PDB file of N, CA, C and O in Angstrom, chain B, residues numbered from 101:
ATOM      1  N   LYS B 101       0.902  -1.455  -0.120  1.00  0.00           N
ATOM      2  CA  LYS B 101      -0.081   0.140  -0.217  1.00  0.00           C
ATOM      3  C   LYS B 101       0.790   1.207   0.116  1.00  0.00           C
ATOM      4  O   LYS B 101       1.438   1.165   1.162  1.00  0.00           O
ATOM      5  N   LEU B 102       0.894   2.448  -0.911  1.00  0.00           N
ATOM      6  CA  LEU B 102       1.213   3.377  -0.856  1.00  0.00           C
ATOM      7  C   LEU B 102       0.859   4.601   0.260  1.00  0.00           C
ATOM      8  O   LEU B 102      -0.318   4.935   0.398  1.00  0.00           O
ATOM      9  N   SER B 103       1.685   5.109   0.873  1.00  0.00           N
ATOM     10  CA  SER B 103       1.560   6.170   2.032  1.00  0.00           C
ATOM     11  C   SER B 103       1.959   7.496   1.304  1.00  0.00           C
ATOM     12  O   SER B 103       3.126   7.877   1.207  1.00  0.00           O
ATOM     13  N   TYR B 104       0.777   8.221   0.758  1.00  0.00           N
ATOM     14  CA  TYR B 104       1.519   9.442   0.129  1.00  0.00           C
ATOM     15  C   TYR B 104       1.052  10.691   1.597  1.00  0.00           C
ATOM     16  O   TYR B 104       0.241  10.467   2.495  1.00  0.00           O
ATOM     17  N   SER B 105       1.672  11.634   1.443  1.00  0.00           N
ATOM     18  CA  SER B 105       1.275  12.676   2.368  1.00  0.00           C
ATOM     19  C   SER B 105       1.457  13.947   2.108  1.00  0.00           C
ATOM     20  O   SER B 105       2.301  14.112   1.228  1.00  0.00           O
ATOM     21  N   LEU B 106       0.909  15.099   2.606  1.00  0.00           N
ATOM     22  CA  LEU B 106       0.457  16.353   2.674  1.00  0.00           C
ATOM     23  C   LEU B 106       1.425  17.155   3.570  1.00  0.00           C
ATOM     24  O   LEU B 106       1.375  17.130   4.800  1.00  0.00           O
ATOM     25  N   LEU B 107       2.216  17.792   2.920  1.00  0.00           N
ATOM     26  CA  LEU B 107       3.324  18.469   3.860  1.00  0.00           C
ATOM     27  C   LEU B 107       3.137  20.269   3.894  1.00  0.00           C
ATOM     28  O   LEU B 107       3.063  20.979   2.890  1.00  0.00           O
ATOM     29  N   LEU B 108       3.092  20.716   5.260  1.00  0.00           N
ATOM     30  CA  LEU B 108       3.014  21.815   5.547  1.00  0.00           C
ATOM     31  C   LEU B 108       4.302  22.474   5.624  1.00  0.00           C
ATOM     32  O   LEU B 108       5.012  22.112   6.562  1.00  0.00           O
ATOM     33  N   TYR B 109       4.890  23.613   4.628  1.00  0.00           N
ATOM     34  CA  TYR B 109       5.907  24.411   4.664  1.00  0.00           C
ATOM     35  C   TYR B 109       5.624  25.890   4.822  1.00  0.00           C
ATOM     36  O   TYR B 109       4.904  26.577   4.098  1.00  0.00           O
ATOM     37  N   ARG B 110       6.326  26.274   5.913  1.00  0.00           N
ATOM     38  CA  ARG B 110       6.360  28.125   5.820  1.00  0.00           C
ATOM     39  C   ARG B 110       7.686  28.460   5.999  1.00  0.00           C
ATOM     40  O   ARG B 110       8.365  27.907   6.864  1.00  0.00           O
ATOM     41  N   GLU B 111       8.128  29.326   5.252  1.00  0.00           N
ATOM     42  CA  GLU B 111       9.339  30.071   5.339  1.00  0.00           C
ATOM     43  C   GLU B 111       9.281  30.723   6.724  1.00  0.00           C
ATOM     44  O   GLU B 111       8.268  31.207   7.229  1.00  0.00           O
ATOM     45  N   GLY B 112      10.831  30.659   7.419  1.00  0.00           N
ATOM     46  CA  GLY B 112      10.747  31.834   8.498  1.00  0.00           C
ATOM     47  C   GLY B 112      10.440  31.201   9.676  1.00  0.00           C
ATOM     48  O   GLY B 112      10.491  29.980   9.824  1.00  0.00           O
ATOM     49  N   SER B 113      10.093  32.068  10.600  1.00  0.00           N
ATOM     50  CA  SER B 113       9.630  31.728  12.228  1.00  0.00           C
ATOM     51  C   SER B 113       8.363  31.805  12.190  1.00  0.00           C
ATOM     52  O   SER B 113       7.929  32.161  13.285  1.00  0.00           O
ATOM     53  N   GLN B 114       7.528  31.627  11.387  1.00  0.00           N
ATOM     54  CA  GLN B 114       5.795  32.048  11.343  1.00  0.00           C
ATOM     55  C   GLN B 114       5.381  31.062  12.248  1.00  0.00           C
ATOM     56  O   GLN B 114       5.816  29.912  12.192  1.00  0.00           O
ATOM     57  N   PRO B 115       4.255  31.590  13.395  1.00  0.00           N
ATOM     58  CA  PRO B 115       3.354  30.925  14.075  1.00  0.00           C
ATOM     59  C   PRO B 115       2.747  29.643  13.610  1.00  0.00           C
ATOM     60  O   PRO B 115       2.396  29.880  12.454  1.00  0.00           O
ATOM     61  N   PHE B 116       2.448  28.447  13.893  1.00  0.00           N
ATOM     62  CA  PHE B 116       1.661  27.883  13.247  1.00  0.00           C
ATOM     63  C   PHE B 116       0.245  27.884  13.450  1.00  0.00           C
ATOM     64  O   PHE B 116      -0.337  27.663  14.512  1.00  0.00           O
ATOM     65  N   HIS B 117      -0.265  28.157  12.314  1.00  0.00           N
ATOM     66  CA  HIS B 117      -1.544  28.259  12.332  1.00  0.00           C
ATOM     67  C   HIS B 117      -1.889  28.564  10.493  1.00  0.00           C
ATOM     68  O   HIS B 117      -1.308  29.363   9.758  1.00  0.00           O
ATOM     69  N   LYS B 118      -2.962  27.666  10.169  1.00  0.00           N
ATOM     70  CA  LYS B 118      -3.266  27.517   8.584  1.00  0.00           C
ATOM     71  C   LYS B 118      -3.964  28.799   8.208  1.00  0.00           C
ATOM     72  O   LYS B 118      -5.056  28.637   7.663  1.00  0.00           O
ATOM     73  N   ARG B 119      -3.498  30.224   8.413  1.00  0.00           N
ATOM     74  CA  ARG B 119      -4.335  31.173   7.763  1.00  0.00           C
ATOM     75  C   ARG B 119      -3.802  32.031   6.707  1.00  0.00           C
ATOM     76  O   ARG B 119      -4.339  33.036   6.239  1.00  0.00           O
ATOM     77  N   GLY B 120      -2.612  31.479   6.372  1.00  0.00           N
ATOM     78  CA  GLY B 120      -1.937  31.950   5.357  1.00  0.00           C
ATOM     79  C   GLY B 120      -2.612  31.749   3.773  1.00  0.00           C
ATOM     80  O   GLY B 120      -3.476  30.906   3.531  1.00  0.00           O
ATOM     81  N   ILE B 121      -2.056  32.664   2.788  1.00  0.00           N
ATOM     82  CA  ILE B 121      -2.589  32.390   1.319  1.00  0.00           C
ATOM     83  C   ILE B 121      -1.927  31.037   0.980  1.00  0.00           C
ATOM     84  O   ILE B 121      -0.709  30.863   1.033  1.00  0.00           O
ATOM     85  N   PRO B 122      -2.903  30.012   0.595  1.00  0.00           N
ATOM     86  CA  PRO B 122      -2.379  28.407   0.451  1.00  0.00           C
ATOM     87  C   PRO B 122      -1.459  28.606  -1.066  1.00  0.00           C
ATOM     88  O   PRO B 122      -1.597  29.532  -1.866  1.00  0.00           O
ATOM     89  N   VAL B 123      -0.675  27.654  -1.152  1.00  0.00           N
ATOM     90  CA  VAL B 123      -0.189  27.450  -2.472  1.00  0.00           C
ATOM     91  C   VAL B 123       0.264  25.822  -2.112  1.00  0.00           C
ATOM     92  O   VAL B 123       0.752  25.301  -1.110  1.00  0.00           O
ATOM     93  N   LEU B 124      -0.121  25.343  -3.348  1.00  0.00           N
ATOM     94  CA  LEU B 124      -0.089  23.834  -3.596  1.00  0.00           C
ATOM     95  C   LEU B 124       1.440  23.523  -4.529  1.00  0.00           C
ATOM     96  O   LEU B 124       1.708  24.045  -5.611  1.00  0.00           O
ATOM     97  N   PHE B 125       2.196  22.665  -3.868  1.00  0.00           N
ATOM     98  CA  PHE B 125       3.050  22.616  -5.072  1.00  0.00           C
ATOM     99  C   PHE B 125       3.335  20.692  -5.138  1.00  0.00           C
ATOM    100  O   PHE B 125       3.851  19.970  -4.285  1.00  0.00           O
ATOM    101  N   ILE B 126       2.740  20.324  -6.548  1.00  0.00           N
ATOM    102  CA  ILE B 126       3.188  19.027  -6.739  1.00  0.00           C
ATOM    103  C   ILE B 126       4.194  18.456  -7.706  1.00  0.00           C
ATOM    104  O   ILE B 126       4.309  18.819  -8.877  1.00  0.00           O
ATOM    105  N   PRO B 127       4.856  17.598  -7.152  1.00  0.00           N
ATOM    106  CA  PRO B 127       6.307  17.109  -7.923  1.00  0.00           C
ATOM    107  C   PRO B 127       5.946  16.430  -9.059  1.00  0.00           C
ATOM    108  O   PRO B 127       4.922  15.759  -9.186  1.00  0.00           O
ATOM    109  N   GLY B 128       6.977  16.651 -10.059  1.00  0.00           N
ATOM    110  CA  GLY B 128       6.704  15.825 -11.012  1.00  0.00           C
ATOM    111  C   GLY B 128       7.508  14.148 -10.882  1.00  0.00           C
ATOM    112  O   GLY B 128       7.785  13.585  -9.823  1.00  0.00           O
ATOM    113  N   ASN B 129       7.724  13.680 -12.119  1.00  0.00           N
ATOM    114  CA  ASN B 129       8.136  12.169 -11.942  1.00  0.00           C
ATOM    115  C   ASN B 129       9.363  12.128 -11.190  1.00  0.00           C
ATOM    116  O   ASN B 129      10.333  12.869 -11.348  1.00  0.00           O
ATOM    117  N   ALA B 130       9.206  11.022 -10.203  1.00  0.00           N
ATOM    118  CA  ALA B 130      10.475  10.849  -9.177  1.00  0.00           C
ATOM    119  C   ALA B 130      10.602  12.311  -8.496  1.00  0.00           C
ATOM    120  O   ALA B 130      11.692  12.644  -8.031  1.00  0.00           O
ATOM    121  N   GLY B 131       9.726  12.998  -8.450  1.00  0.00           N
ATOM    122  CA  GLY B 131      10.094  14.285  -7.396  1.00  0.00           C
ATOM    123  C   GLY B 131       9.509  13.863  -5.906  1.00  0.00           C
ATOM    124  O   GLY B 131       8.962  12.850  -5.469  1.00  0.00           O
ATOM    125  N   SER B 132       9.791  14.797  -5.493  1.00  0.00           N
ATOM    126  CA  SER B 132       9.753  14.629  -3.650  1.00  0.00           C
ATOM    127  C   SER B 132       8.775  15.896  -3.170  1.00  0.00           C
ATOM    128  O   SER B 132       8.936  16.882  -3.890  1.00  0.00           O
ATOM    129  N   GLY B 133       8.131  16.012  -2.470  1.00  0.00           N
ATOM    130  CA  GLY B 133       7.619  17.173  -1.729  1.00  0.00           C
ATOM    131  C   GLY B 133       8.439  17.844  -0.945  1.00  0.00           C
ATOM    132  O   GLY B 133       8.084  18.910  -0.441  1.00  0.00           O
ATOM    133  N   LYS B 134       9.746  17.272  -0.716  1.00  0.00           N
ATOM    134  CA  LYS B 134      10.645  18.214   0.084  1.00  0.00           C
ATOM    135  C   LYS B 134      11.011  19.198  -0.759  1.00  0.00           C
ATOM    136  O   LYS B 134      11.347  20.262  -0.239  1.00  0.00           O
ATOM    137  N   GLN B 135      11.033  19.080  -2.274  1.00  0.00           N
ATOM    138  CA  GLN B 135      11.571  20.203  -3.324  1.00  0.00           C
ATOM    139  C   GLN B 135      10.888  21.217  -3.050  1.00  0.00           C
ATOM    140  O   GLN B 135      11.197  22.165  -3.772  1.00  0.00           O
ATOM    141  N   VAL B 136       9.824  21.511  -2.076  1.00  0.00           N
ATOM    142  CA  VAL B 136       9.043  22.809  -2.120  1.00  0.00           C
ATOM    143  C   VAL B 136      10.017  23.737  -1.350  1.00  0.00           C
ATOM    144  O   VAL B 136       9.965  24.914  -1.706  1.00  0.00           O
ATOM    145  N   ARG B 137      10.773  23.479  -0.501  1.00  0.00           N
ATOM    146  CA  ARG B 137      11.696  24.662   0.161  1.00  0.00           C
ATOM    147  C   ARG B 137      12.457  25.616  -0.577  1.00  0.00           C
ATOM    148  O   ARG B 137      12.444  26.767  -0.142  1.00  0.00           O
ATOM    149  N   SER B 138      13.207  25.339  -1.746  1.00  0.00           N
ATOM    150  CA  SER B 138      13.654  26.158  -2.695  1.00  0.00           C
ATOM    151  C   SER B 138      12.687  26.743  -3.207  1.00  0.00           C
ATOM    152  O   SER B 138      12.786  27.883  -2.752  1.00  0.00           O
ATOM    153  N   MET B 139      11.693  26.710  -3.945  1.00  0.00           N
ATOM    154  CA  MET B 139      10.610  27.223  -4.606  1.00  0.00           C
ATOM    155  C   MET B 139      10.029  27.955  -3.520  1.00  0.00           C
ATOM    156  O   MET B 139      10.008  29.167  -3.740  1.00  0.00           O
ATOM    157  N   ALA B 140       9.526  27.585  -2.363  1.00  0.00           N
ATOM    158  CA  ALA B 140       8.835  28.319  -1.393  1.00  0.00           C
ATOM    159  C   ALA B 140       9.513  29.653  -0.725  1.00  0.00           C
ATOM    160  O   ALA B 140       8.968  30.679  -0.317  1.00  0.00           O
ATOM    161  N   SER B 141      10.962  29.257  -0.760  1.00  0.00           N
ATOM    162  CA  SER B 141      11.956  30.445  -0.416  1.00  0.00           C
ATOM    163  C   SER B 141      12.125  31.283  -1.353  1.00  0.00           C
ATOM    164  O   SER B 141      12.592  32.332  -0.909  1.00  0.00           O
ATOM    165  N   GLU B 142      11.977  31.295  -2.318  1.00  0.00           N
ATOM    166  CA  GLU B 142      12.024  32.213  -3.366  1.00  0.00           C
ATOM    167  C   GLU B 142      10.444  32.794  -3.555  1.00  0.00           C
ATOM    168  O   GLU B 142      10.388  33.926  -4.035  1.00  0.00           O
ATOM    169  N   ALA B 143       9.432  32.284  -3.301  1.00  0.00           N
ATOM    170  CA  ALA B 143       8.307  32.668  -3.468  1.00  0.00           C
ATOM    171  C   ALA B 143       8.082  33.637  -2.504  1.00  0.00           C
ATOM    172  O   ALA B 143       7.802  34.808  -2.762  1.00  0.00           O
ATOM    173  N   ALA B 144       8.201  33.157  -1.388  1.00  0.00           N
ATOM    174  CA  ALA B 144       8.056  34.059   0.297  1.00  0.00           C
ATOM    175  C   ALA B 144       8.857  35.106  -0.101  1.00  0.00           C
ATOM    176  O   ALA B 144       8.183  36.120   0.076  1.00  0.00           O
ATOM    177  N   ARG B 145      10.123  35.454  -0.621  1.00  0.00           N
ATOM    178  CA  ARG B 145      10.925  36.671  -0.713  1.00  0.00           C
ATOM    179  C   ARG B 145       9.979  37.713  -1.639  1.00  0.00           C
ATOM    180  O   ARG B 145       9.743  38.906  -1.449  1.00  0.00           O
ATOM    181  N   GLU B 146       9.510  36.784  -2.752  1.00  0.00           N
ATOM    182  CA  GLU B 146       8.716  38.074  -3.685  1.00  0.00           C
ATOM    183  C   GLU B 146       7.334  38.310  -3.227  1.00  0.00           C
ATOM    184  O   GLU B 146       6.633  39.269  -3.552  1.00  0.00           O
ATOM    185  N   HIS B 147       6.957  37.177  -2.306  1.00  0.00           N
ATOM    186  CA  HIS B 147       5.406  37.939  -1.937  1.00  0.00           C
ATOM    187  C   HIS B 147       5.594  39.027  -0.892  1.00  0.00           C
ATOM    188  O   HIS B 147       4.796  39.957  -0.779  1.00  0.00           O
ATOM    189  N   VAL B 148       6.807  38.864  -0.040  1.00  0.00           N
ATOM    190  CA  VAL B 148       7.095  39.898   1.101  1.00  0.00           C
ATOM    191  C   VAL B 148       7.679  41.104   0.112  1.00  0.00           C
ATOM    192  O   VAL B 148       7.118  42.094   0.582  1.00  0.00           O
ATOM    193  N   ARG B 149       8.297  41.451  -0.728  1.00  0.00           N
ATOM    194  CA  ARG B 149       8.887  42.437  -1.344  1.00  0.00           C
ATOM    195  C   ARG B 149       7.391  43.163  -2.085  1.00  0.00           C
ATOM    196  O   ARG B 149       7.137  44.367  -2.096  1.00  0.00           O
ATOM    197  N   ASN B 150       6.546  42.076  -2.663  1.00  0.00           N
ATOM    198  CA  ASN B 150       5.659  42.820  -3.645  1.00  0.00           C
ATOM    199  C   ASN B 150       4.125  43.299  -2.907  1.00  0.00           C
ATOM    200  O   ASN B 150       3.358  44.185  -3.284  1.00  0.00           O
ATOM    201  N   SER B 151       4.013  42.460  -1.845  1.00  0.00           N
ATOM    202  CA  SER B 151       2.560  42.368  -1.385  1.00  0.00           C
ATOM    203  C   SER B 151       2.597  43.100   0.497  1.00  0.00           C
ATOM    204  O   SER B 151       3.705  43.286   0.999  1.00  0.00           O
ATOM    205  N   SER B 152       1.907  43.277   0.938  1.00  0.00           N
ATOM    206  CA  SER B 152       1.832  43.317   2.623  1.00  0.00           C
ATOM    207  C   SER B 152       0.691  42.618   3.524  1.00  0.00           C
ATOM    208  O   SER B 152       0.274  42.858   4.657  1.00  0.00           O
ATOM    209  N   ARG B 153       0.320  41.538   2.433  1.00  0.00           N
ATOM    210  CA  ARG B 153      -0.868  40.666   2.996  1.00  0.00           C
ATOM    211  C   ARG B 153      -0.278  39.115   3.076  1.00  0.00           C
ATOM    212  O   ARG B 153       0.099  38.238   2.299  1.00  0.00           O
ATOM    213  N   GLY B 154      -0.436  39.327   4.495  1.00  0.00           N
ATOM    214  CA  GLY B 154      -0.241  38.254   5.023  1.00  0.00           C
ATOM    215  C   GLY B 154       0.796  37.380   4.946  1.00  0.00           C
ATOM    216  O   GLY B 154       1.730  37.988   4.424  1.00  0.00           O
ATOM    217  N   HIS B 155       1.155  36.097   5.238  1.00  0.00           N
ATOM    218  CA  HIS B 155       2.101  35.204   4.409  1.00  0.00           C
ATOM    219  C   HIS B 155       1.583  34.012   3.737  1.00  0.00           C
ATOM    220  O   HIS B 155       0.483  33.533   4.011  1.00  0.00           O
ATOM    221  N   LEU B 156       2.391  33.526   2.841  1.00  0.00           N
ATOM    222  CA  LEU B 156       2.187  32.052   2.200  1.00  0.00           C
ATOM    223  C   LEU B 156       2.200  30.608   3.025  1.00  0.00           C
ATOM    224  O   LEU B 156       3.224  30.176   3.555  1.00  0.00           O
ATOM    225  N   ASP B 157       1.297  30.125   3.050  1.00  0.00           N
ATOM    226  CA  ASP B 157       1.427  28.379   3.589  1.00  0.00           C
ATOM    227  C   ASP B 157       1.579  27.709   2.259  1.00  0.00           C
ATOM    228  O   ASP B 157       0.793  27.828   1.319  1.00  0.00           O
ATOM    229  N   PHE B 158       2.792  26.915   2.282  1.00  0.00           N
ATOM    230  CA  PHE B 158       3.095  26.049   0.994  1.00  0.00           C
ATOM    231  C   PHE B 158       2.489  24.906   1.498  1.00  0.00           C
ATOM    232  O   PHE B 158       2.589  24.764   2.716  1.00  0.00           O
ATOM    233  N   TRP B 159       1.770  23.889   0.757  1.00  0.00           N
ATOM    234  CA  TRP B 159       1.422  22.757   0.644  1.00  0.00           C
ATOM    235  C   TRP B 159       2.196  22.212  -0.403  1.00  0.00           C
ATOM    236  O   TRP B 159       2.418  22.604  -1.548  1.00  0.00           O
ATOM    237  N   ALA B 160       2.722  20.782   0.525  1.00  0.00           N
ATOM    238  CA  ALA B 160       3.526  20.053  -0.569  1.00  0.00           C
ATOM    239  C   ALA B 160       2.965  18.484  -0.647  1.00  0.00           C
ATOM    240  O   ALA B 160       2.747  17.945   0.438  1.00  0.00           O
ATOM    241  N   VAL B 161       2.732  17.765  -1.786  1.00  0.00           N
ATOM    242  CA  VAL B 161       2.186  16.521  -1.817  1.00  0.00           C
ATOM    243  C   VAL B 161       3.576  15.820  -1.969  1.00  0.00           C
ATOM    244  O   VAL B 161       4.372  16.168  -2.841  1.00  0.00           O
ATOM    245  N   ASP B 162       3.795  14.947  -1.195  1.00  0.00           N
ATOM    246  CA  ASP B 162       4.836  14.001  -1.134  1.00  0.00           C
ATOM    247  C   ASP B 162       4.375  12.374  -1.961  1.00  0.00           C
ATOM    248  O   ASP B 162       3.627  11.643  -1.311  1.00  0.00           O
ATOM    249  N   PHE B 163       4.721  12.016  -2.990  1.00  0.00           N
ATOM    250  CA  PHE B 163       4.385  10.927  -3.741  1.00  0.00           C
ATOM    251  C   PHE B 163       5.862  10.113  -3.528  1.00  0.00           C
ATOM    252  O   PHE B 163       6.213   9.403  -4.471  1.00  0.00           O
ATOM    253  N   GLU B 164       6.540  10.164  -2.612  1.00  0.00           N
ATOM    254  CA  GLU B 164       7.621   9.048  -2.305  1.00  0.00           C
ATOM    255  C   GLU B 164       8.608   8.950  -3.627  1.00  0.00           C
ATOM    256  O   GLU B 164       9.126   7.871  -3.915  1.00  0.00           O
ATOM    257  N   ASP B 165       8.771   9.797  -4.186  1.00  0.00           N
ATOM    258  CA  ASP B 165       9.610   9.609  -5.113  1.00  0.00           C
ATOM    259  C   ASP B 165       9.553   8.817  -6.430  1.00  0.00           C
ATOM    260  O   ASP B 165      10.491   8.388  -7.102  1.00  0.00           O
ATOM    261  N   GLU B 166       7.980   8.711  -6.675  1.00  0.00           N
ATOM    262  CA  GLU B 166       7.700   7.771  -7.451  1.00  0.00           C
ATOM    263  C   GLU B 166       8.129   8.151  -8.917  1.00  0.00           C
ATOM    264  O   GLU B 166       8.353   9.324  -9.215  1.00  0.00           O
ATOM    265  N   LEU B 167       8.247   7.018  -9.912  1.00  0.00           N
ATOM    266  CA  LEU B 167       8.335   7.030 -11.337  1.00  0.00           C
ATOM    267  C   LEU B 167       7.038   7.068 -11.673  1.00  0.00           C
ATOM    268  O   LEU B 167       6.491   5.980 -11.855  1.00  0.00           O
ATOM    269  N   SER B 168       6.309   8.202 -11.820  1.00  0.00           N
ATOM    270  CA  SER B 168       4.951   8.045 -12.073  1.00  0.00           C
ATOM    271  C   SER B 168       4.879   8.257 -13.904  1.00  0.00           C
ATOM    272  O   SER B 168       3.901   8.000 -14.607  1.00  0.00           O
ATOM    273  N   ALA B 169       5.974   8.696 -14.282  1.00  0.00           N
ATOM    274  CA  ALA B 169       5.722   8.982 -15.798  1.00  0.00           C
ATOM    275  C   ALA B 169       5.730   7.403 -16.350  1.00  0.00           C
ATOM    276  O   ALA B 169       5.235   7.314 -17.473  1.00  0.00           O
ATOM    277  N   LEU B 170       6.114   6.364 -15.880  1.00  0.00           N
ATOM    278  CA  LEU B 170       6.066   5.258 -16.234  1.00  0.00           C
ATOM    279  C   LEU B 170       5.063   4.193 -16.029  1.00  0.00           C
ATOM    280  O   LEU B 170       5.041   3.077 -16.546  1.00  0.00           O
ATOM    281  N   SER B 171       4.078   4.823 -15.026  1.00  0.00           N
ATOM    282  CA  SER B 171       3.315   3.710 -14.895  1.00  0.00           C
ATOM    283  C   SER B 171       1.805   4.330 -14.993  1.00  0.00           C
ATOM    284  O   SER B 171       1.692   5.331 -14.285  1.00  0.00           O
ATOM    285  N   GLY B 172       0.761   4.013 -15.620  1.00  0.00           N
ATOM    286  CA  GLY B 172      -0.560   4.833 -15.464  1.00  0.00           C
ATOM    287  C   GLY B 172      -1.298   4.199 -14.305  1.00  0.00           C
ATOM    288  O   GLY B 172      -2.493   4.492 -14.292  1.00  0.00           O
ATOM    289  N   ASP B 173      -0.912   3.446 -13.378  1.00  0.00           N
ATOM    290  CA  ASP B 173      -1.401   2.704 -12.233  1.00  0.00           C
ATOM    291  C   ASP B 173      -1.288   3.808 -11.080  1.00  0.00           C
ATOM    292  O   ASP B 173      -2.129   4.387 -10.392  1.00  0.00           O
ATOM    293  N   LEU B 174       0.427   3.863 -11.178  1.00  0.00           N
ATOM    294  CA  LEU B 174       1.065   5.246 -10.195  1.00  0.00           C
ATOM    295  C   LEU B 174       0.006   6.737 -10.239  1.00  0.00           C
ATOM    296  O   LEU B 174      -0.467   7.247  -9.223  1.00  0.00           O
ATOM    297  N   LEU B 175      -0.181   7.183 -11.462  1.00  0.00           N
ATOM    298  CA  LEU B 175      -0.907   8.403 -11.908  1.00  0.00           C
ATOM    299  C   LEU B 175      -2.080   8.097 -11.423  1.00  0.00           C
ATOM    300  O   LEU B 175      -2.632   9.063 -10.898  1.00  0.00           O
ATOM    301  N   LEU B 176      -2.743   7.001 -11.395  1.00  0.00           N
ATOM    302  CA  LEU B 176      -4.244   6.687 -11.158  1.00  0.00           C
ATOM    303  C   LEU B 176      -4.088   7.077  -9.599  1.00  0.00           C
ATOM    304  O   LEU B 176      -4.637   8.095  -9.180  1.00  0.00           O
ATOM    305  N   SER B 177      -3.328   6.246  -8.750  1.00  0.00           N
ATOM    306  CA  SER B 177      -3.281   6.546  -7.319  1.00  0.00           C
ATOM    307  C   SER B 177      -3.117   7.815  -7.059  1.00  0.00           C
ATOM    308  O   SER B 177      -3.987   8.384  -6.400  1.00  0.00           O
ATOM    309  N   GLN B 178      -2.133   8.432  -7.453  1.00  0.00           N
ATOM    310  CA  GLN B 178      -1.837   9.742  -7.122  1.00  0.00           C
ATOM    311  C   GLN B 178      -3.026  10.739  -7.295  1.00  0.00           C
ATOM    312  O   GLN B 178      -3.374  11.620  -6.510  1.00  0.00           O
ATOM    313  N   THR B 179      -3.584  10.393  -8.528  1.00  0.00           N
ATOM    314  CA  THR B 179      -4.769  11.216  -8.582  1.00  0.00           C
ATOM    315  C   THR B 179      -5.701  10.935  -7.857  1.00  0.00           C
ATOM    316  O   THR B 179      -6.361  11.942  -7.600  1.00  0.00           O
ATOM    317  N   LYS B 180      -6.253   9.630  -7.188  1.00  0.00           N
ATOM    318  CA  LYS B 180      -7.102   9.643  -5.982  1.00  0.00           C
ATOM    319  C   LYS B 180      -6.594  10.616  -4.970  1.00  0.00           C
ATOM    320  O   LYS B 180      -7.332  11.501  -4.536  1.00  0.00           O
ATOM    321  N   PHE B 181      -5.463  10.490  -4.616  1.00  0.00           N
ATOM    322  CA  PHE B 181      -4.762  10.917  -3.591  1.00  0.00           C
ATOM    323  C   PHE B 181      -5.352  12.360  -3.315  1.00  0.00           C
ATOM    324  O   PHE B 181      -4.901  13.045  -2.397  1.00  0.00           O
TER     325      PHE B 181
END
């Protein structure tokens, strides 16, 4: 059985509450939800620079580095998650 997960990543030392602007990161083939860090860091910097509204909550789906481009069954499982 596959055990996918949804991860919350927040840049900096923001308090833990889910009230920010949600951003969903879905990795591609053989990707990891942990890849959200670099994208979130850059996006958070731009958000602060261009907007004074709230903060961003980055949600990342972790598909366990699966080779989904090679399997229709895996894509179906990921879609259902």
